[in-house]
C-alpha positions as CSV (number, residue, x, y, z in Angstrom):
1,M,-0.2,-0.1,0.0
2,L,2.7,2.4,0.9
3,T,4.3,1.6,-2.5
4,L,1.2,2.4,-4.4
5,T,1.0,5.9,-2.5
6,L,4.8,6.6,-3.5
7,L,3.9,6.0,-7.2
8,L,0.8,7.9,-7.1
9,L,2.9,10.7,-5.4
10,L,5.3,10.4,-8.3
11,V,2.8,10.7,-11.0
12,S,1.2,13.7,-9.4
13,M,4.6,15.4,-8.8
14,A,5.3,14.7,-12.8
15,L,2.0,16.4,-13.4
16,A,3.0,19.5,-11.3
17,L,6.3,19.7,-13.1
18,W,4.5,19.7,-16.4
19,R,2.4,22.4,-15.3
20,A,5.4,24.5,-13.9
21,V,7.1,24.0,-17.3
22,K,3.9,24.6,-19.7
23,G,1.9,27.1,-17.3
24,P,0.5,30.0,-19.4
25,T,1.3,32.7,-16.7
26,V,3.9,33.1,-14.2
27,Y,1.5,32.4,-11.3
28,D,0.4,29.2,-12.4
29,R,4.2,28.4,-12.7
30,I,4.8,29.3,-9.2
31,L,1.8,27.6,-7.9
32,A,2.8,24.6,-9.8
33,A,6.4,24.7,-8.2
34,N,4.6,25.1,-4.7
35,A,2.6,22.1,-5.2
36,F,5.6,20.3,-6.5
37,S,7.2,21.2,-3.2
38,T,4.4,20.0,-1.0
39,K,4.3,16.9,-2.8
40,T,8.0,16.4,-2.2
41,V,7.4,16.7,1.5
42,L,4.9,14.0,1.1
43,L,7.3,11.9,-0.6
44,I,10.0,12.5,2.1
45,A,7.7,11.6,4.7
46,A,6.3,8.2,3.0
47,L,10.0,7.4,2.3
48,G,10.6,7.5,5.9
49,F,8.0,5.4,6.8
50,L,9.0,2.9,4.1
51,V,12.6,2.7,5.2
52,G,11.4,2.7,9.0
53,E,13.5,5.6,10.2
54,A,10.3,8.0,10.1
55,E,11.7,10.4,12.7
56,Y,14.7,11.5,10.7
57,Y,12.8,11.9,7.6
58,I,10.1,13.9,9.3
59,D,12.8,16.4,10.5
60,I,14.1,16.7,7.0
61,A,10.7,17.0,5.5
62,L,9.8,19.8,7.9
63,M,13.1,21.6,7.0
64,Y,12.1,21.1,3.3
65,T,8.9,22.8,4.2
66,L,10.3,25.8,5.6
67,V,12.7,26.2,3.0
68,G,10.0,25.8,0.2
69,F,7.5,28.4,1.9
70,I,10.4,30.9,2.1
71,A,11.3,30.5,-1.4
72,T,7.7,30.6,-2.5
73,V,7.2,34.1,-0.7
74,A,10.4,35.6,-2.2
75,V,9.7,34.4,-5.8
76,L,6.3,36.0,-5.3
77,K,7.6,39.2,-3.9
78,V,9.9,39.4,-6.9
79,S,7.5,38.8,-9.4
80,E,5.1,41.4,-7.9
81,F,7.6,44.2,-7.0
82,G,10.5,43.2,-8.8
83,N,12.9,43.3,-5.8
84,L,13.2,41.7,-2.4
85,G,12.5,45.0,-0.7
86,Q,16.5,46.0,-0.6
87,S,17.7,49.7,-1.4
88,G,16.1,51.3,-4.4
89,A,12.5,50.2,-3.2
90,V,9.7,52.6,-4.5
91,R,8.1,54.4,-1.9
92,S,4.4,54.6,-2.0
93,T,3.3,57.4,0.2
94,P,4.7,61.0,0.5
95,A,4.9,60.5,4.4
96,E,7.7,58.1,3.7
97,Q,9.8,60.4,1.5
98,P,13.2,61.3,2.7
99,R,13.3,65.0,4.0
100,K,15.7,67.5,2.2
């Protein structure tokens, strides 16, 4: 049963990867990459149960989840604003303008 789960996860990961490559918009690609990341976490956890050392694999899956979330937020911010908020960012209100 666990082997079937792993195979279905691999098929769904292949479909998400196909959508990431063929997506008509940037947001479709980002969503597909996020879905691929989520399915990778599930695959790592299922492999941990298959191997019999789930406690180690769950820790790896949690770290991968954090990295995937931060990467998704960063890519969305770059696609929306063009930068990650470093120097040179556009100020939106007059109150934030530097004084002369």
